[in-house]
N, C-alpha and C positions, 0 to 999 in steps of 0.2 A: 556543243556547249558542255562547261565544266560547273561544277560546284564543288565547292570545299567549304568545309563546317567552322561556324566562328566558335570561340571558347572564351567565355569570363575568364580573364587571368587575373591574378596578384601576385605580389611578392610572396616568397615563399614559406614565412612565417604569420601571413595575413589572417586576421580573425576569422575569416569565412574557411580558410584554407583545411581546416580538419573536421568543418560539420558537414554531416552528410544530409543529404536532400535539401541543397540550396537550391531556391526558387529565385527568379529574376528579381521578384520584388526585394528578396533580400539585399541584391547587390546594391541597391539605390540608397542604402543607408552609407554607402562610401561615395566619395566624388568618383566620377565617371570621366575618362579621358577619350574622346574619339580621334582616332588616328587619321581621319577624312570625313569629310560630310557624311552624315548618316543617311542612307537612301530611304525613301517613303515608306518602303515595305519591310525595312527592319524599323523605322524610327515608330511606326503605329504600334504594334506589339510592345516594344520597349517603352514607349509613353503610356502604353495600359497596364504594363506589369507596376511601372512607377507608381501608378495610383493606388496600387494594391500593397503599396511598401508598408511596415508597420512603424517605419520610423518617420515622423511628422515633419523633422528637419528637412527629409529628402526632398519633399514637397516646395520648399522654399530655396532650395539650391537650384541654379541654372543647370539645364541638361541639354547638352553634355557641360559639364565643369569646365573641360577646357578642351577647344580643337585644335588639334596640329597634326599637319601632314608630314611630320618627319618621324618615322616608325622608331627610330633608335632613340629620338629624344621621348616620345611616349613611353618605352621602355625603361629608360632609366628613371623616369618620375615614379614609375608603378614600381620599379625596384625598391626606390627611397621612402615610399609613402604607403597610406592605404588606400590610396587610388586603384580603381578598376579600370580595365581596357577589354575590349574584345579583338581578338586576332586569329587569324588562320594557325594551325600548327606549324607551317614552314616560316612564318614570320617571326616564330619565337623558339624555333628548334634548340639554338645553341643554349639559351637561357632557361630551357625545360632541362635539358641534358645536363647544364651545370648546377641545375637546382636552386636556380636565382628567381626563378618564376613557377608559378603552380597552375594548374588548371584548378578554376572554381567550379564551372560547369557550362552546361551547353542546352539549349532548346532547338526543337527541330526546325523552327523557323530562322536560326542563326545559320545564316548561309550565304557566301558570295557565288555570285555567278557570273562567267564569262564565254564569250565565244568569238568566232571567227565570223565576220561576215563579208558578204561578197554579192555582186550585182546579180541578180537571176539573168539568164541566158547570155554572160558575158564571160567569156574565159578569163581565169587569171594569168596574170603576166607570169613569167616563169621566176621572176625574183618574189612575187608575192605567192606565189605555190611553196618556193623554197622557204620562205618565212613561217607559213602556214605548217609545213613540215618541222621545223624548229619547235615552234609552240606545241604541236602535239607531241613531241618527243620529250619536251620540257615538263608538259603535264603530266606525263607518265613517270618521268622521274620524280617528280613532286608529290604525286598521289602515292607512289610506293614509299619514300622516304615518311610522308605523313602517316600512312598506316603503320609500318615499322616503329616510329615514335609513340604512336597511341599504342600500340600494342605492348611497349615496354612499361609505359606507363599503367596501363591495365594490369598487365603481370605483377607489379608492385602494389598493386591495389589502391594507388594512388589517384587514378583518374575513374574508377570505376563509376563514378556518377557521369562521365563525359563519354557518351555513348558513341561509339563511331559511327559514320556514313558511308556508304560508296558513294565516291564523288563523279563516276561517270553518269553521262546525261540519262535522266530519267530513271535510274536504279538507286533502291535504298536497300541496305541491309536492315533485317528486322529488329525491332527496339527492343 
């Protein structure tokens, strides 16, 4: 099983972009665009943080404000507005490198998990085993690319508030 951190992200000149110590409740002062249905294990802490928002208008705004399963469309809306979203680094690598988007922050509970499932006591077919190899190789490449991207952001001092995590199963870097 693999884990990838999610980050709140906004346009490069977003009002929260230069603030230090952005808390999840601060993000709810702005519209939130969900790139997919929010799983319950993420939705519960997000809704809890929303109730702690200092912006009263955020409680009257639907959450998420928009749900769109086309990530490229989500990124275009975020680039052109004060809306925020939450994405993995690999989903926004080009936009981060071009400085069109910026990391706003992250929390320990903000992550996505996935894994390969197989039937117990049943051998995988050769095609399934090969597919698993491709997934493991792709995971290693994505993990390395995300670590490099986050390191470059941290070196610039821009993403110091977005702490990296080791995305290997069960392991976490110290915070």
